[in-house]
N, C-alpha and C positions, 0 to 999 in steps of 0.2 A: 365500453365505458372509458372516458378520458382518464389518463393517469395510470391505467393498468398496464402491466408489462405485455409486450408483444414478442413474437417469436424471435429468438436471437439475442434479446436483451439479457444482459448479465453474463453472456458467454464471453470469457476472456480471450483476447488475442495476445500472443506472446512473441516478443522479438528481442534480439540481442542488440544493445546499443552501447558501443564502446565497452565499458567495464561493468555493465549492468544488464540484468534481465528486466525488461520493461513489460509490464502486464497492463493492458488497456481493457477497460470495461465501459459499456455504454448503456444509456437508458435508465430503466427502472430496476433497482436492486432491492429485493426483499426475500423473505423466508422461502418463497416458492422458486427462486432462481439464483440464489447466491452460492449454492453448493459447488458449481464449477469453479468459481473464484477461490473458494476455500480449498478445493482439491489441488488447484494449481499452486497455491501458496504452500500447502503441505509438501508437495513434491519439491518445490524450491528449497524448503528447509531440509528435507531428507537428502537432497543432493548437495547441500552445503553451499548454496549460491552465496557469493560474497556481498552482492548488492541487488536488492529487489525494489524496483520503483513501480508503484501502482499509479497509472495515469487515470485520474478521476475527472478529467475535464469534460467528458461527455455523459456523466452520470446526472440524471435529472431528479432522481428520488432514491433515498436509501432509508432503511428502517433499522430497528434494533438488532435484527439478525445480521445485517451488514456490519454494524458496529462490533458485534461479537466476533465475527470472522476476522476483522482487522485487529482486534485485541488478541485473539488466539494466534494470528500470524506474528504479531509483535512478540508474544511469548516464545514462539518457536524460532523466529529469525533474529530477534533482538535488534541491535543497531543496523543490521543489514536492510531492514525494512524502511522504506521512505514513501510517503504519500505525496503525489504531485498534482498541481493544478486543480484543486477541488473546486467544483462548481459553486455558485453562491448558495444553492440549497444544501450542499454538503458542508460548506463552511459554517453555515448556521447550525447544522446538526452537530458538527464537531465542537463548536463553542458551547452548545447546550449540554453536551454529554461530557465535556472536558477532555475529549480525545486530543484536542489541539495542544494540550499541556503534556500529553503522554507520548504521542507519536510525532516523529519529525515530519513537518509539512513544508513543501517547497512550492513556489509560485509557478514553476514550470518543470516539465520532464527534464529538460536540459540542465537546469539548476540541480535537480535531485541526482542526476547521473554524474555530474561534474563535481559535486560537493566532496570535499575530502573525507577520509575515513573518520569515523567517530573517535573521539578522544577516549582512550582506555584509562579509566581511573586506576591508580595504583601502579601503573607502568611508567617508568621514567625512561624516555627514549635516549637519554644521555648516558645511562648506565649500561656498561658492557662487562660481561664476565670474562675473566682470564685474559 
């Protein structure tokens, strides 16, 4: 049946790109195959990875389970998590769910990797002790 996941879809590939861990996923992401992405993001949080970029350019479908995984990753990784190059289907989903107002979205993986560190509220970079 068209639109259903095929073998290998949802399975993340991971690479190091400059100062970021880039996690790429493809195809159809839903409750049946989103766990590998979730596990990869949990490991990144446990390892204290400073910047995690999820390349969403090849994702053709995502459901509420995927949204949940992204929100859990945001909770665990905080400002280290960045979403890159969402497909038009994902852009619509993110707008409908409000994720686009919660998670940092970038037009490309390169922009997400190269973006400066998030601003830490309450920390004044000009202040130095002693």
